[in-house]
C-alpha positions in Angstrom: 20.2 40.2 -42.4 22.0 38.0 -39.8 23.0 39.5 -36.5 26.6 39.0 -35.4 27.9 39.4 -32.0 31.7 39.9 -31.8 31.5 38.9 -28.1 29.9 35.5 -28.7 31.4 34.8 -32.2 28.2 33.2 -33.3 25.8 34.4 -36.0 22.1 34.1 -35.5 20.0 33.2 -38.5 17.3 35.6 -39.5 14.7 33.6 -37.6 16.9 33.8 -34.5 16.3 30.1 -33.9 19.7 28.8 -35.0 23.3 29.9 -34.3 26.1 29.4 -36.7 29.7 29.3 -35.4 31.7 32.4 -36.4 35.5 33.0 -36.3 37.0 30.8 -33.6 40.2 32.7 -33.6 38.8 35.7 -31.7 41.5 38.4 -31.5 40.1 39.8 -28.3 40.7 37.7 -25.2 42.2 37.7 -21.8 43.9 34.9 -19.9 42.6 33.4 -16.7 44.3 30.9 -14.4 42.0 28.2 -13.1 41.4 28.1 -9.3 40.2 25.3 -7.1 36.5 24.4 -7.8 36.4 26.2 -11.2 34.3 24.8 -14.0 33.5 26.5 -17.4 30.1 27.3 -16.0 31.3 28.9 -12.8 34.0 30.9 -14.7 31.4 32.0 -17.3 29.0 33.1 -14.6 31.7 35.1 -12.7 33.5 36.7 -15.7 31.1 36.7 -18.6 28.0 37.3 -16.5 26.0 34.2 -17.3 26.5 30.4 -17.2 24.9 30.2 -20.7 28.1 31.5 -22.3 30.2 28.4 -21.1 30.3 27.1 -24.7 32.4 30.1 -25.7 35.0 29.0 -23.2 34.9 25.5 -24.6 35.3 26.9 -28.2 38.3 29.1 -27.2 40.0 26.3 -25.2 39.7 23.1 -27.2 42.6 21.6 -25.3 40.2 21.1 -22.4 38.4 17.8 -22.9 36.4 17.7 -19.7 35.3 21.2 -18.8 33.8 20.1 -15.4 37.2 18.9 -14.2 39.8 21.5 -15.1 43.2 21.3 -13.4 44.1 24.1 -11.0 46.7 26.3 -12.6 45.5 25.7 -16.2 45.5 28.9 -18.2 42.3 29.6 -20.2 41.5 32.1 -23.0 38.5 34.2 -22.0 36.6 36.2 -24.6 36.2 39.9 -24.0 
């Protein structure tokens, strides 16, 4: 039986070695306005508790092509 995390929207295979993308239209999110010096990793660390969840920000914000260089004032969707 696969494990599904509603927070990450990824399903782990039975072996736990592979993740399969789940629903990208997560109904639960909040908005965040980018500040000076923010990157997906820094936002992920501060709000989601770990830099390893930066890919969730990338998935929820496909309009951002270069996540290391986000313009100040950009509004991002942040998973809950």
